[in-house]
C-alpha positions in Angstrom: 0.0 0.0 0.0 1.2 3.5 -0.8 2.3 5.8 2.0 1.8 9.5 1.4 3.9 12.5 2.3 1.9 15.8 2.0 3.9 18.8 0.9 3.3 22.1 2.7 1.1 23.5 -0.1 -1.1 20.5 -0.2 -1.7 19.6 3.5 -4.9 20.6 5.1 -6.4 19.3 8.3 -9.6 18.1 6.5 -7.6 16.2 3.8 -5.3 14.5 6.4 -8.3 13.6 8.6 -10.3 12.3 5.6 -7.4 10.1 4.4 -6.6 8.7 7.8 -10.3 7.9 8.3 -10.0 5.7 5.3 -6.9 4.0 6.6 -4.3 5.8 4.5 -0.8 6.2 6.0 -0.2 10.0 5.8 2.7 12.0 7.0 2.7 15.8 6.6 5.7 18.1 6.3 4.6 19.8 9.6 4.4 16.4 11.4 7.9 15.5 10.1 9.2 18.9 11.4 10.3 19.8 7.9 8.3 23.0 7.2 10.2 25.5 5.1 12.6 23.0 3.7 13.6 23.1 0.0 11.5 21.1 -2.4 14.5 18.9 -3.4 15.0 18.1 0.3 11.4 17.3 0.7 11.5 14.8 -2.2 14.7 13.3 -0.9 13.1 12.8 2.6 10.0 11.2 1.0 12.2 9.0 -1.3 14.4 7.8 1.6 11.2 6.7 3.5 9.4 5.1 0.5 6.6 7.7 0.6 4.8 9.2 -2.3 4.9 13.0 -2.2 1.6 14.8 -2.8 1.8 18.4 -3.9 0.1 21.3 -5.7 3.5 22.5 -6.8 3.4 21.2 -10.4 6.3 23.0 -12.0 9.0 22.4 -9.3 8.2 18.8 -8.7 8.0 17.9 -12.4 11.4 19.5 -12.8 12.7 17.6 -9.8 11.3 14.3 -11.1 13.0 14.9 -14.4 16.3 15.6 -12.6 15.9 12.4 -10.6 15.4 10.3 -13.7 18.2 12.0 -15.6 20.6 11.0 -12.7 19.2 7.5 -12.5 17.8 8.2 -9.0 14.6 6.7 -7.7 11.7 7.9 -5.6 8.4 6.3 -4.5 6.4 8.6 -6.7 5.0 12.2 -6.9 1.4 13.1 -7.3 1.0 16.6 -8.6 -2.3 18.3 -8.9 -3.1 21.9 -9.8 -4.3 23.7 -6.6 -7.8 24.5 -7.7 -8.5 21.3 -9.6 -10.3 19.3 -6.8 -12.0 20.1 -3.5 -11.0 18.2 -0.3 -13.7 15.5 -0.7 -12.5 14.7 -4.3 -8.9 14.7 -3.2 -9.7 12.2 -0.4 -11.6 9.9 -2.7 -9.0 10.0 -5.5 -6.0 9.6 -3.2 -7.7 6.8 -1.3 -8.4 5.0 -4.6 -4.8 5.5 -5.8 -3.4 4.1 -2.5 -5.7 1.0 -2.8 -4.9 0.3 -6.4 -1.2 1.2 -6.9 2.2 0.5 -5.5 5.1 2.9 -5.3 
């Protein structure tokens, strides 16, 4: 089962509570004590722990993913969603389904 790491821009109390209510393993940047860290450091932290990073920061994390692949590095995955694309309920449903149906 996928384990999620929520980036600062994507974490909300309602999202975290909704995911945990559905049995999803979620760790937020704040809970990890990593608020304010560089995006590259956040991805490295998630990768070292086998967690899929969830973010609204499309541009930066797409660039970081490309850099990882170019260097032959691996990570558990990155889910990038434009900020206004889905409400909290839709995010909970879609992430819960992703966690149930995919591996990192």
